[in-house]
C-alpha positions in Angstrom: 73.1 64.9 -90.1 70.7 67.5 -88.8 67.1 66.5 -88.2 64.8 67.2 -91.1 61.1 67.5 -91.7 61.4 65.1 -94.6 60.0 61.8 -93.5 62.2 59.7 -95.8 65.5 60.8 -94.2 67.1 58.6 -91.7 69.6 59.0 -88.9 73.4 58.9 -89.5 74.9 55.4 -89.8 77.0 55.5 -86.6 76.6 57.6 -83.4 78.4 60.9 -83.5 81.2 60.1 -81.0 81.2 63.8 -79.9 77.8 63.1 -78.4 78.9 60.2 -76.2 78.7 60.8 -72.4 82.4 60.4 -72.1 85.4 61.8 -74.0 84.7 61.4 -77.7 86.8 60.4 -80.7 88.6 63.1 -82.6 87.3 63.4 -86.1 90.0 64.4 -88.7 89.2 62.4 -91.8 89.2 64.1 -95.2 87.0 62.8 -98.0 86.8 63.3 -101.7 86.2 60.2 -103.7 88.5 58.3 -101.4 89.3 58.5 -97.7 92.6 59.7 -96.3 93.4 58.4 -92.8 96.7 58.4 -90.9 98.6 59.5 -94.0 97.5 56.6 -96.2 94.9 56.8 -98.9 92.4 53.9 -99.1 91.5 52.3 -102.4 88.7 54.3 -104.1 86.2 51.6 -103.3 83.6 54.2 -102.5 83.2 54.6 -106.3 82.3 50.9 -106.5 79.6 51.4 -103.8 78.2 54.5 -105.5 78.1 52.9 -108.9 76.4 49.7 -107.6 73.9 51.8 -105.7 72.9 53.8 -108.8 72.5 50.5 -110.7 70.4 49.0 -107.9 72.9 46.2 -107.3 72.8 45.7 -103.5 75.0 42.7 -103.4 77.8 44.8 -105.1 77.1 47.5 -102.6 77.8 44.9 -99.8 81.0 43.8 -101.5 82.2 47.4 -101.8 81.4 48.2 -98.2 83.3 45.1 -97.1 86.3 46.1 -99.1 86.1 49.6 -97.5 86.1 48.2 -94.0 88.9 45.8 -94.8 91.0 48.7 -96.0 90.1 50.8 -93.0 90.9 48.0 -90.6 94.6 48.4 -91.5 94.7 52.0 -90.4 97.3 52.5 -87.6 95.9 53.5 -84.3 98.0 55.0 -81.5 97.0 54.2 -77.9 98.8 55.7 -75.0 99.1 54.4 -71.4 99.7 57.1 -68.8 99.2 57.9 -65.1 101.2 58.5 -61.9 104.6 56.8 -61.5 104.4 53.5 -59.7 100.8 52.8 -60.8 101.9 49.8 -62.9 101.6 51.2 -66.4 104.3 49.0 -67.9 102.9 46.0 -66.2 99.5 46.8 -67.6 100.9 47.0 -71.1 102.4 43.5 -70.7 99.2 42.2 -69.3 97.2 43.7 -72.1 99.5 42.0 -74.6 99.3 38.8 -72.5 103.1 38.4 -72.2 105.2 37.8 -69.2 107.6 40.5 -67.7 110.6 38.3 -68.5 109.7 37.7 -72.2 111.5 39.3 -75.0 109.9 42.6 -76.1 108.1 43.1 -72.8 107.9 46.5 -71.2 110.4 46.8 -68.3 108.8 46.8 -64.9 110.0 47.4 -61.3 109.4 49.1 -58.0 111.4 52.1 -59.1 110.6 54.3 -62.1 111.7 52.2 -65.1 110.2 54.2 -68.0 112.2 57.3 -68.6 111.1 58.2 -72.1 108.2 57.2 -74.4 108.4 53.6 -75.5 106.2 51.9 -78.1 105.0 48.3 -78.2 103.1 46.1 -80.6 100.8 43.1 -80.0 99.2 40.4 -82.1 96.2 40.9 -79.9 95.7 44.3 -81.5 96.9 44.4 -85.1 98.0 47.8 -86.6 97.9 49.3 -83.1 100.9 51.0 -81.4 100.8 50.9 -77.6 102.8 53.8 -76.1 104.2 53.5 -72.6 104.7 57.0 -71.2 106.9 58.0 -68.2 104.7 58.5 -65.2 103.3 61.9 -64.2 104.4 63.2 -60.8 107.9 61.9 -60.8 109.0 65.4 -62.0 107.9 68.9 -61.3 106.5 69.4 -64.8 102.9 70.7 -65.2 100.2 68.6 -66.9 100.3 71.0 -69.9 104.0 70.6 -70.3 103.7 66.8 -69.8 101.1 66.6 -72.5 103.2 68.7 -74.9 106.4 66.7 -74.2 104.6 63.4 -74.5 102.9 64.5 -77.8 99.3 64.0 -76.7 98.0 65.3 -80.0 99.2 62.2 -81.8 97.2 59.6 -79.8 93.8 58.3 -80.7 92.9 56.8 -77.4 94.2 57.2 -73.8 94.3 54.7 -71.0 94.8 56.4 -67.6 96.2 54.0 -65.1 95.5 54.4 -61.3 96.1 52.3 -58.2 96.0 52.9 -54.4 94.3 56.3 -54.9 92.7 58.3 -57.7 94.8 61.4 -57.5 94.6 65.0 -58.7 97.1 64.0 -61.4 94.6 61.5 -62.8 91.8 64.1 -62.7 94.0 66.7 -64.5 94.9 64.1 -67.1 91.2 63.4 -67.7 90.5 67.1 -68.0 93.2 67.6 -70.6 92.1 64.6 -72.6 88.5 65.6 -72.5 89.3 69.1 -73.5 91.2 67.7 -76.6 88.0 65.8 -77.6 89.8 62.4 -77.3 88.4 59.1 -76.0 89.9 57.7 -72.7 89.5 54.9 -70.2 90.2 54.7 -66.5 91.9 51.5 -65.5 92.5 50.6 -61.8 95.3 48.1 -61.5 96.8 46.1 -58.7 93.3 44.8 -57.7 94.9 41.6 -56.4 96.7 43.6 -53.7 93.6 45.5 -52.8 91.6 42.3 -52.4 94.3 40.7 -50.2 94.6 43.7 -47.8 91.0 45.0 -47.6 88.5 43.8 -45.0 85.6 44.6 -47.2 84.0 41.9 -49.4 85.1 41.8 -53.0 81.8 43.1 -54.2 81.8 46.0 -51.8 85.4 46.8 -52.5 84.9 47.0 -56.3 81.9 49.1 -55.8 83.8 51.5 -53.5 86.7 51.9 -55.9 84.4 52.6 -58.8 82.2 55.1 -56.8 85.3 56.9 -55.6 86.6 57.4 -59.2 83.1 58.5 -60.5 82.5 61.0 -57.6 86.0 62.5 -58.0 85.5 63.0 -61.7 82.0 64.4 -61.3 83.2 67.0 -58.7 85.6 68.3 -61.4 82.9 68.2 -64.1 84.6 65.4 -66.1 82.3 63.1 -68.0 82.5 59.5 -66.7 84.5 57.3 -69.1 84.6 53.5 -69.2 86.2 52.3 -65.9 87.9 48.9 -65.6 89.2 47.3 -62.4 91.9 44.8 -63.2 94.9 42.9 -61.8 98.0 42.9 -63.9 98.8 39.5 -62.5 95.6 38.0 -63.8 95.1 39.3 -67.4 92.2 36.9 -68.0 90.2 37.8 -64.9 88.1 40.7 -63.4 87.5 43.4 -66.0 90.3 42.5 -68.4 88.1 40.5 -70.8 85.6 43.4 -70.9 88.4 45.9 -71.4 89.7 44.0 -74.4 86.2 43.7 -75.9 85.6 47.4 -75.4 88.9 48.2 -76.9 88.3 46.1 -80.0 85.0 47.8 -80.6 86.5 51.3 -80.1 89.3 50.5 -82.5 86.7 49.7 -85.1 84.9 53.0 -84.4 88.1 55.0 -84.4 89.0 53.6 -87.8 85.6 53.4 -89.4 83.2 55.8 -87.7 84.0 59.0 -89.7 84.7 57.4 -93.1 81.6 55.2 -93.0 79.4 58.1 -91.9 80.7 60.1 -94.9 80.1 57.1 -97.2 76.6 56.8 -95.7 75.9 60.5 -96.4 77.1 60.1 -100.0 74.9 57.0 -100.5 71.9 58.8 -99.1 72.4 61.6 -101.6 72.6 59.0 -104.4 69.4 57.4 -103.2 67.7 60.9 -103.2 69.0 61.6 -106.7 67.8 58.2 -107.9 64.4 58.9 -106.3 64.2 62.4 -107.9 65.1 60.9 -111.3 62.4 58.3 -111.1 59.9 60.8 -109.9 60.6 63.0 -112.9 60.1 60.1 -115.3 56.9 59.1 -113.5 55.7 62.7 -113.8 56.2 62.7 -117.5 52.9 61.1 -118.2 53.0 58.0 -116.0 53.3 55.9 -119.1 54.1 52.2 -119.2 57.5 53.0 -120.8 58.6 55.5 -118.2 59.9 53.0 -115.7 59.2 49.7 -117.4 55.8 49.1 -115.6 53.2 47.3 -117.6 50.2 48.6 -115.7 50.4 52.0 -114.0 47.2 51.4 -112.1 48.6 48.2 -110.5 50.5 49.7 -107.5 51.6 46.2 -106.3 53.4 45.8 -109.6 54.8 49.3 -109.4 56.1 48.6 -105.9 57.9 45.5 -107.1 59.5 47.5 -110.0 60.6 50.3 -107.7 62.1 47.9 -105.1 64.0 46.2 -107.9 65.4 49.5 -109.2 66.7 50.4 -105.7 68.1 46.9 -105.1 65.8 46.0 -102.2 63.8 43.3 -103.9 63.5 40.0 -102.1 66.2 38.3 -104.1 68.7 41.1 -103.7 68.0 41.4 -99.9 68.4 37.6 -99.5 71.8 37.7 -101.3 72.9 40.7 -99.2 71.9 39.0 -96.0 73.8 35.8 -96.9 76.9 37.9 -97.8 76.7 39.7 -94.4 76.2 36.5 -92.5 72.7 37.4 -91.2 69.1 36.6 -91.9 67.0 38.5 -94.5 64.5 39.3 -91.7 67.1 41.6 -90.2 66.6 43.9 -93.2 62.9 43.4 -93.5 62.0 44.0 -89.9 61.5 47.7 -90.3 60.7 47.7 -94.0 57.5 49.4 -94.9 57.6 48.4 -98.6 57.6 44.7 -98.3 54.2 44.7 -100.1 51.2 47.0 -100.5 49.6 45.7 -97.4 52.6 46.7 -95.2 53.1 50.0 -97.1 49.5 51.1 -96.6 49.5 50.0 -93.0 52.6 52.0 -92.2 51.9 55.1 -94.2 48.7 57.1 -93.6 49.1 59.2 -96.7 49.2 56.2 -99.0 46.4 54.5 -97.1 44.3 57.6 -97.7 45.2 57.7 -101.4 44.2 54.1 -101.9 41.1 53.9 -99.7 37.8 52.7 -101.3 36.1 56.2 -101.4 39.1 57.8 -103.1 39.4 55.0 -105.6 35.7 55.2 -106.4 35.8 59.0 -106.8 38.7 58.8 -109.3 37.0 55.9 -111.2 34.1 58.2 -111.7 36.4 61.0 -112.9 37.9 58.6 -115.5 34.5 58.6 -117.3 35.0 62.2 -118.2 37.7 62.8 -120.8 38.1 66.4 -119.8 39.1 65.3 -116.3 41.6 62.7 -117.5 44.5 65.0 -116.5 43.4 65.1 -112.9 43.3 61.3 -112.8 46.8 61.1 -114.3 48.1 63.7 -111.8 46.7 61.7 -108.8 48.2 58.5 -110.1 51.6 60.2 -110.3 51.2 61.3 -106.7 50.6 57.7 -105.6 53.6 56.6 -107.6 55.8 59.3 -106.1 54.7 58.4 -102.6 55.6 54.8 -103.2 59.0 55.8 -104.6 59.6 58.0 -101.5 58.8 55.1 -99.1 61.0 52.7 -101.1 63.9 55.2 -101.0 63.4 55.6 -97.2 63.6 51.8 -96.8 66.7 51.7 -98.9 68.4 54.2 -96.6 67.4 52.2 -93.5 68.7 48.9 -95.0 71.9 50.5 -96.2 72.4 51.8 -92.7 72.0 48.3 -91.2 74.5 46.9 -93.7 77.0 49.6 -92.9 76.6 49.0 -89.1 76.8 45.3 -89.6 80.0 45.7 -91.6 82.1 46.8 -88.6 82.7 45.1 -85.3 85.5 43.8 -83.1 87.9 41.5 -85.0 88.0 37.9 -83.8 91.5 37.2 -82.5 
């Protein structure tokens, strides 16, 4: 979402992956009232979220978001492993899946080129993920562009470039092609056990040297630095392997959820804006007690409670939402301006000015003159509208936190 001069607008739910310092995710989701990803249409749970938001039922909003994420988590993701022949790509796939080379269903490995065509594998470690093992680049005379076309690079969501012994021109060219496609990728240095056993450098210095060499080579070719992991295929629980798995789980959530939830976030913000405009209009029609079910229009504390209730961010609703999300209510209240009139006035200079002693005294005097009654009512409406604006802003921020908290790496 583009920056706006409107103070009540908030940032997008999730970071735009095209703005990350390394190769981004490719965004190709369509949206109407349901999401379409990978050829499968999710249940139209967004309607549940939208309806609940219009009715100010934050707990139902949470349930709808959870249902959305649960459906998105089943979206298939294609990950490909590529690199130079002999770098240990098949061995890496087995290590990532935590299975032995001799087990049924393992990727064939050996000192000679064992992968002749694309092969796909699955793992309980990564549900709904297809791991593609590609023939190594460099064993044939084909160019990188021909290789990418033959190996169907367009179909993959994430690339893992495997390297060992040296970070070659082929690796750089692969990174360039993937970056140009706008896809996300990692660099994984395998056979670290062999490097450690043959190098005279200390382990810390060796790891630093490998990492610096990869980074400097990529920088010279103007390739953004991706996540880099140094691993041993013989020790899938050591070195950077745990970090690699954690990063992969997080990125899988982003690949599946980033675009759809950002779209849902934008839709929800529009609903909040519409709700705010509707209530402002009702308030503007005389500021009567019946307009928004407020007993005393002059009691801003009471007005604030009513407005928070109508947007679903009253104390009870926030407590229920926090419990459902497995967090504490303070997580949602931490940046909340509209907790009470004291925090609202403290955080907003406009409202503080509108409610200061001098201004209140001035309009109290005006009330004594019937001919100026309209000015008093108009000013009261402005205060109500400002409170509404700030409550709507808080609603957007809280919703954003709920959406962010709804995604994360699955616990395997």
